[in-house]
N, C-alpha and C positions, 0 to 999 in steps of 0.2 A: 249373484256371483258372476264376475265378468268372464266373458269367453276368452280363452287363451290360445285356442287352436283354430286355425282356419284352413279350409281346403284350398288347393291351388286355384280352383275356379273362383272361390270367394275372394282370394287375394287379387286376382286379375280384375275382378269387378270393382274392388276398392281402389286399385291403382288407376283404373280408367276413370272412376268417379273423381279422384283427386285431380287428374289432368283436366277433365271437363269443367269442374268447379273452379280450378285455377284460371282457366281461360276466361270463364265468365266474369270473374272478379277482376282479373288483370285488364281485360278489355274495357271494363266499365270504369275502374278507378285508377288505372295505371299500375305498372309492375312494381315500382318503388313503394307505392302506397298499399300494396297487397301483402299481407303477412302470412307466414306459414300457419300461424295460429288461426287466422280467419278461414283458411282452406280446410285444415283438418277438423275444426269444430263444425263447419258446415256439412262435412261428409259424415261426421259423427264418430271419429276415432281419436285416439290420444296422440300427443306429441311424439312419444316414444315409438308408437306404431307407425306414424307418418315416416319417421326417419328409417324405418326398415324397408321402405319403398324408394325413398330418395335421400341420399346422404346429405344433400344441400338443397337450398331453394333454387340454386342455379341449375341443378340437374332437372328439377321439375320444370323450370322455365323452358329449357331446351325441348323437353317432351311436349310442352304446350305449343311451342312454335311448330313442331312437327305435325301436331294434330291440326293446326290451323291451315297448313299448306293445301291439303285437298279441298278445304272449304273455300279458300281463295280461288282456286281453279274453278270450282263449281260456280262461284259468284261471278267470275269473269265470263264463264260460258253463258250464264243467264243474261248478262248484259249484252253480249255479242249477238244473242239470239232474239233480243227484244226489237221487234220491228218498228217500235215507236222511236228508237234511238238511231241516229246516224253512227257510222263507225267512229267518228271523232268524238261524239258525245259519250258513247259507251266507254271508250278508252279514258276519257277525262273523268267520267264518273268512277271508274275503277281506281284510278290514281287518287282522286279526291277522297274516296272512302278509306284508302290506306293511310293517307295523311291525317285524316280526322277519325282515326280508328275507334276512339271511345264512343263515337256516335253510331258506329256500324258494327260493334261487337268484334273488333279486330285489335289484338294486342300488338303494340308497337314498342320497340326498345328505344330508350333515350341513349344519348352518347355515353353517359356514365354507366348505364345498365349494360351496354355492349362491352365496355371496358371491364367491368366487374365480372361479368359472366365468362368472357373468353379468356381472362387471366386464370380462371379456375378450372377450365376444361383441359383435359389431357390432350396431347398432340393428336392422338387417334380420334378422339371425340370431335375435336375442332375440324379435322380433315373431313370427317363424316358429315358434319354440319355444312361445311362449304360445298361439298358435293351435292347434298340435298338442296341447298340454296340455289346452286347453279341450275339444277334440274327444274326447280320451281319457276325461276325466271325464264328459262327456256320454254317451258310449257305455256307461260303467260304470253310470250312473244308469238308462239304458234297460234294461240287463240286469236291474237290480233292479226293473223295472216302474214307474219314475218318469219323468214327462215332463221332458225335459232343456231347459227354458227357461234363458236366460242367468243369471237371478238364482239359480236353483237350482243350476246348474253352478258358479257362483262360490262359493256357500255351501259346497257339498259339497267343492270343491277346498280351500278354506281349512280346513274342519274336518278333512279327511283329512290334509293336510300338517302341520297343527298337531300331531296325535297322533304322526305319524311322526317329525317332527323333535324333539319333546320326548323321545320314547323314545331317540333316538340321542344326545341332548344330556346326559342324566343319567348320571353326575355331572360329567363333564369340562367341559362348557360351561355347565351350570347347577349350580354347586357348592352353592347354597343349597337345592336340592331334596334330598329324603331318598332315597338310592339303594335302601335296603331296601324302600321302598314303591313303587319304580318300576313293577314289573309290575302291581301292584294299581291304580296310577294309570292305566296304559294300559288295563287292562281296564275301569275305570270310564268312561274317555273313549270307548272303543269302544262300550260299552253306551249311552252318552248319544247318540252319533252314530246308532246304529241306532234308538233311540227316535225321534229327529228324522226319520229316513228313513221309518219306519213311518207317521208322520203325513203326510209328503209323499206317500207312496204312496197314501194315501186321498184326499188333497186334489188331487193331480196325477198320476193314473194314466197310464201310457204308453199311447198309442193302438194301438201295435203288438201 
């Protein structure tokens, strides 16, 4: 006979498991190619029970992105503490890992996924996401030794997301781009971002 009642502690455990499994699957096979069914079956619950935690797939994705944020900070911290890497190489490796997220267990949104998700978020949820996003990119800048004032955070956010979404968009979403040159294009863009960050590091050193 199936269990029909769960304690609050059990529900929290299941909810956390859904987010963790969702991140694992989405980082590996992409957000679009990961279904709700794959997630709830791996956790061992029913479709109906899944939707008692998350009304839509998009609600789950937002929670997955939140879970990923401290992991990104920890990853950046490890890179910056690696004595075998120069500052420039550590920053490049961080950006490279984000661009090629499926190789490094990082879930990355495509352009279509961004449009779909944020059309369905409430104004309040969207605002909360933007605030957490700004905090994340600010923390990353500080790891890199750069003062995280709002103008710098906004610039770094746009530069980083641009190279990430371009890499995911070639060639399916950006068919006029040359796929054979995609990796070299990303490498060029990452180097340009790091060049800009080196200048900012001299101009706006982090006080910490």
